[in-house]
N, C-alpha and C positions, 0 to 999 in steps of 0.2 A: 532571561529568567530561567532559574534552575529547574523549576517545575516543567517548563516546556522542553528542556533538554532531556529530562528524565522520561517524559512521555514519548519523545521521539525514539530514545534508545529502547524503551519497552516495546514500541511498535516494531522496531527492527528485530528485536529478540523474538517476538511472537511469530514473525514471518519465517524465522529459521527453525523454531521449535517444531513446527509442523512438518518439516521436511523429513522424508523417510531416511535420507542419508545421515541425519543428525544422530539417529540411533545406531546406524551401522558404523559411523566413525567414532562412536563412544563419547559424543559431546551432548547427548540429549539431556542427561541429568545435570550437567554443568549449566546448560542454558536455562533449564527450569529453575535451578537453585538461584541463579542470578536474577531471573525475572521475579521470583518470590521475594528476594532481598529488596529489589527496587520498589516493588509494590508496597512492601512494609514501610520503607522510608518515605515513599510518596504520600502516604496517608497523613504525614505530619508537615508536609511542605507548605501547605497554605498558611498554617500558623507560623511556621518559620519565616516565610517571606514577609509577613507582617511585622514580626518581632525583630528582624535583623537591623532595622534602622535605629533601634534603641539598645541593641545588645551586639557589641562587636564580636563576641565569641560565636554567636549564631551566624553572623555574616561570614566569618572565616570558615565555619562548618559548611555553609552553603557553597562557598568557593571550592572547598575540598571535594564536596559531593559532585559539583559540576565538572571538575577536572577528572574525577574518577569515572563519571558517566561518559565523558568524551573519550577517555582512554578505552573504556569498554566498547564504545561505538567503533573505534578503530579496529579492535580485535574482532568485532562482529563482521566488519567489512572484509578483513583478512580471511575469516572463516567462510564468509559468503562466497568469495572468489575461489576458495579451495573447493567448495561444494559445486559451484558452477563448472569449474575445471573438470571435476570428476564426472558430472552429468554429461558434459560435452564428450569426454573420452568414452563414457559408457555408450552414448548414442553412436559414436563413430565405430566402436567395436561391434555393436549390433549391426550397423549397416554393412560392415565388412565381414559379418558372420564369424566373428572371432569367438570361438567356444572354449579356448584354452584357459582354464582357471588361473594358471600361473602368469598369464599375460595381463591380468586385470590391473588397471591403472591404480586401484586402491592399495596395491602392494608394491608399487614402484617406490624405490628408495627416496625419491624426491618428495612424494606425497607423505610417506611415513615420517620423514624428518620435519616436513611442514606441519603435520598434525602434532608432532611432539612439541614444537615451538609454540603453537597456538595453545596447547594444553597447559604449558607452563605459564603462559600469560594469563589464561583464564584462572588458574589457581591463585596467582598473585592478586589479580583484580578482585576475585571473590573474597580473599582475606582482607583486602583494603575496604571493600564495601561492608563487610561484617564489622570492622572496626568503626566505620562511620555510623552504621546502624546502632551500635552499642553506645556511641557518644550522644545519641539523641536523648538518652535518659536524663542526663544532667541538665538539659534545657527545659524539661517538663513541658514538652510540646503536646498540644492537643491533637488527637487524631480526628480528621474531618471525614466522616463517612456520610456522603450525600447520595441522593438518588441519582441514577444515570440521567443526564440531561439529554433532551432530544436535540438534534442538530450536532454541530461539530465545533471544536475550539476555533476561535478566530484566527489563531496563528497558523492553523492547518487549512483554512479555507482557501480555495483557489477559484479563479475566474477565467473566462475565455480570453481576456485581454492579454496580449503578448508581453511577458515580463522581460524576455531577452530576445531582441530582434534577430540575433545570430545564434546558431547552435552548431558550433564547430565540430566537424567529424560526423554529423548526422544528416547531411544534406541528401545523401543517397537514400537513406531510409525514409526520409520525409517524402521524397519524390516517388519512391516505390509505393508507399501507402496511399498517397494522393492519386496516383495512376490506377491503383487497385479500386479505390472508392468510386472514381468516375468512369472506370473501364469495366472490368470483369464483374464487380459487385453490382453495377448498375443494371446488369442483365439477369440478376438472380431474383427469382420470385419469392425466395425465403428471406427471413430476417438474417442478415450477415453480421457476424460479430468477430471483431479483430482485437486481440490483446497486445498491448505494448508492455513487455515484461522487463524487469530489472530492479536492482537494489536501489535504495534511497539515494538521491543526490546525483543520479546519472542523467537527468534531464528529460524524464518521461513526460512530465507535465508541459514543459516548454515545447517539446516536439508536438504534443497534441494541440497546443495553442497555435503553433505555426500552421499545422494542417487545417485546423478549424477556421482560420482566417485567410487561408490561401484563396486567391481569386478563382481558381478552378472549382474549388469546393463551394465557395459562396455562390457561384453561378449554377452549380449542378443541383444543389439540394433546395427544396422549397422551404424547409425548416432546418435550422441548426440550433441544437440545444446543448447546453453545458451544465452538468451537475457534479459537484464535488461530493463524493460519497463518504470517504474516510471509513471510520469503524462503525458508523451508525447506518447500517444497511436496513433501514426501515422502509417497507414497501409504501406506506402512507407518506413518509417524508419525501421519497424519491418521486412519487406520483405528484405531490404538491409542487415540488421543485420544477418538474417538467411543465406542469400547467402554468405556473407563474412565469416561467421563462417565455412561454409562447404568448400568453395573454397580457403579461405585465400587470396582473392584478393578483391581489392576495386572495387565498381561498382557505383561510384558517378554520372556518366554522363548519366545514363539510365533513361528513363521515366517509369512511373508506369506499363504500359502495357508490355514492354519487360522484366521488372524486374519480374513481376508475372509469365510470361512464363518461364523465366530462373529458378525461384524457383520451379515451378511444375516439370520441367525437372529434377532438382536435387533430388527432393524428391519422384518422381513417382516410385512406386513398391519397395520402401525401408521401412524397419521397423525402424522408427526413434523416438527418445525421444526429445521433445522440452520443455525446462523449461523457462517459462515467469516469471521473478522475479519482485516483487514489483509492481503489477498491481493496478492502481488506477481507471481506466476507467470502468464504469459499464453500458455503453450504448449498448443495445442489437444489434443495427444496425451495430456498429463497430465490434462486435464479429461475426456477420453473414458474414460480408465482409472477415474477417480473415479466417473464416471457409471455405469459398469457395476456398480460395487459398491453404490452408493447407490440405484439405481432399483429398490427392492424394497418401498417403502412403499405404503400404500393411498391412495385418492383424497384429494387435498388436501395431500399431502406437499409441503413447500416448503423451499427453501434461500435464505437471505439472505446476500449477500456485501457486505463493505465493501472498497473498493479505490480506488487512485489511478489505475489503468490505464484511463482512459476510452476509449482507442482500442480496447479489447478487449471492450467491453460486449456486442457481438453474439455473441462466443464464449460468454460466460456464459449468454446467453439460449438458445443452441443446445444447452446441456447437456440 
């Protein structure tokens, strides 16, 4: 479905717009302009998806949009890897106490050429998306402006069940995290939080699923809880999701205050593992509110987060 592809690309865009290096590399305005274009187009997609079956021209328009969105996603991936490379180089330079301005990796010919290629691709895809946006007018599509729904789209929902039994190239990381959870973290009196960082499609969720279902983890924790967060970081929704995962009962009719009391009663003095999958929110105040509710387990309680927001990892560790 074209709308799902556009939503995915918008999510990838938003995860990069917030990066400080986006402004430094000169791509911040490009990313924001592309996000604005996609949001403008997205408003008419629901109507277009319905009308495509009776209008071949709309069907072709949707196919062109899907292809352009996927092309943009490839460019985003290329840009993301460029940013990650620079972040890694910056960290290495800092660790080596490299102070020489001229040695900065951002001015290395390889990086300059790479950014030039990405900039050209961004310009071309921006022009193509502008053409696609202008083509909407001839179809007289209706803009669907609806209230934000609670919960998350079905296509983005994840569960604790292992979708891929093998995760090639990540066995060492899986073992390291498992040993950390049942080893060092088990002796910590504070709530331990560990992020799994990376761009979309790198297997973060699958890695978390394999950890969640590993025999050592199953035997170590009294409770194991899985919550797919996505872009709806609502304290009430997460609280309800945790309660329902533990009790296997719905609690739709309760207000936030009794919900939080119920959650604390369920988790108090228990060693639990909570996995928050696909986290998009990086607002510190939201995490502090969540911390106050969840910091009631016993020694060894841990939270594992999967997220694309690598710039915010320090916030997660400070929970």
